[in-house]
C-alpha positions, 0 to 999 in steps of 0.5 A: 518498455518500462524502466528497470527497477533498481537493485534492492526493489521488488514488485509483487502483486498480492491481490487478496492474499493477505496472509502472504503479504503479512509474512512477506512484510516480516522478511527483513525489508527496510520499507514497503510501499503498498499500492491500492485504492484509497477512499479518503473523500477527494476527487476521483484519481487523487493520490495519497502517500499515507504513512501506515499506522500499525495497529498494536491491539485489538482482536485477532485478524482473520486470514481471509478478506483482509484490508491493508490495516488487518494485514499490518495487524496480523503481520505485527501479531506474527512478528512478536519477537525478533521479527520487526515490520518495515516502515510502511507507506500506502500509495493510494488512489482515490476511486471514482466508484465506492463498493458497498458490500456485495451489492455493487460490482465494478471491474476495471479503472474508472477514467479518473483512475486510469488517468492517475496511473502515470502519476502514480507510477512517477510518485512510486519511483520518486518514493522508492528512490528516496527510501533506497537512499534513506528508509527513514526519509521524511516524505511528502504525505499530502494528496498529489493532484 
């Protein structure tokens, strides 16, 4: 049985529903942590904690097939006015398989990524505790082995 989440913490699987995520980011949260694959050129299974940069200009993103950067850009545009984006962190895991367009299809987790899941869960718990104590806390952003 998994440990329960602390009060004030929600988990939601948005999958490919970028528009839903964009609106949820404007719901008054202090911080949000997105968990996703994050190819950064490291060994498969390497974890990264990345402080997200919110794009402030550029073309209006489309609502379908959005990656996290496009979701943040859309949320920033939707939130112009009184709604403010929370601090957004990305807990990324280096994938073993990188997809290129529609030519490659991979299902499930590779061995190195599957092995990284317990470390990712522990890192997410640590980050969550620190953010609950202080949403502006300085967090370790270096790759986790």
